[in-house]
N, C-alpha and C positions, 0 to 999 in steps of 0.2 A: 804413526803421526806424522804428520807431513808440515813444516811451517813455511806459506806461503811469500811469506814478503818479512823484512826486516827492516825498522828505523833507527841508529844509533847517534845521538847525540852528543857530542863532548869539547870541553872546554880546552882549546890548546894551547893556550896565549896566543901565542905569534907564530900561523902555521908558515914554515920556510920554504917545503915541498907540500904542496896541497895533497899531490896525488902520493904519495910517503905518507902521509897522516891517515891519507883512506886507505890504502894497503892495510896500515895499522888496526883500524879500525875494523875492517875488514874481517883480518885475522882473528883479532880478538871474540868477536861475534860469533864465527864460525868454531873458536875452542870452546866458550861457552853453550852455541849447542849441543855442542858433542858432550860436555860434562852433565847438561840436564839430559840427553837424549838417550845417549847410546855407550857415551864410555864409561867404564865401571870392570871394577873386580867382580869373578861371577866363582864362586867358592860352594863346592860339591855337599850332600848333606855330611861327609865327610872331614869336612874341613881344609880338600887342596881345592889348592887354583885350578879352574878349569880352562881360564882364557889366560894362561903365561906367557904368550907370548904374539907377538905384534900380527900374527895373520890371524889370531884370535880376538884381538883385542880391537872391539869396533868404534873406526873413530868418520867422523864425517869424508865424505867425497866433495869434488866437485859436483857430483850426481843430486846428493843431499842440501849443496847448499840454495837456498830461499836470497831472491832476490834482495839485496842488503843495499837500502838508499843511506849514504852516510850524511849528517847535517856538523860542516865545523863552524865550533862558535870560537871564537876571535878578539879575547881579550887579554893583552898584552900584560905579563905578569913586570909590576917596576923591580929595579935590584936583581936581577936578574941577564944572562948573559942572552943579547937579540926578543926578550921577553918569553921565553917560549915555554912548555910545559912537557912532561913525558905524557906519549903520547900510546893509547895500545894497552894499557890497565886497565882503566874504567868500564871501558866497553865489554868485559870476561863477566862481570858480574849481576847485569841484569836478564840478561837468557834464560836463567831460569826461574826469574821468577815469575817471568812473563810466560813462561811456559808452564808454570805452576799456575797462573792465575787462569792461563787459557783452559785448560783442565778443569779448576775448579768451576770455572763457569759453565763447561759445555756437561758436565758430570755431576753436579754442586758436591762434588768430593775433594776435601783437599789433600796432595802429593809431597810430600815431607823430604822424601828422599830419595837421589838420583845414582844411577838416569832414571827418567820417569820412564819406565819402560811401556809399550802393553800390558805385558805382564801383570807389572805391580797396579797399573789404573786398573784392570779388573779384576785384582784381589781386594782392591780397597771400595771397590761397588758393593752397596748394600742387596 
């Protein structure tokens, strides 16, 4: 599966450093896509972990990352220094739902377990 494009929106309060805010948002999207599509522990039939090292654990690389557009929404928070909010936590959640919805729309099958690998999608098809 290939994600072609992703748009992330986040209300960051006041963006003191917009470039850093975008970097945090992009990093969160990539981590969310990794959880959705590739990152997971693989246990064999005997219960032993088959991808116990980072050499076998599949994380997204720069080649896997789609074009990510970040939309920074600024609503300064009253009574908070500089009116800022935390950045980077929020965009990590939606990628899995977006991928699951895309798979459901394309196949008619709802995948509810991550990572949503081609093998899991194929197994869920009627």
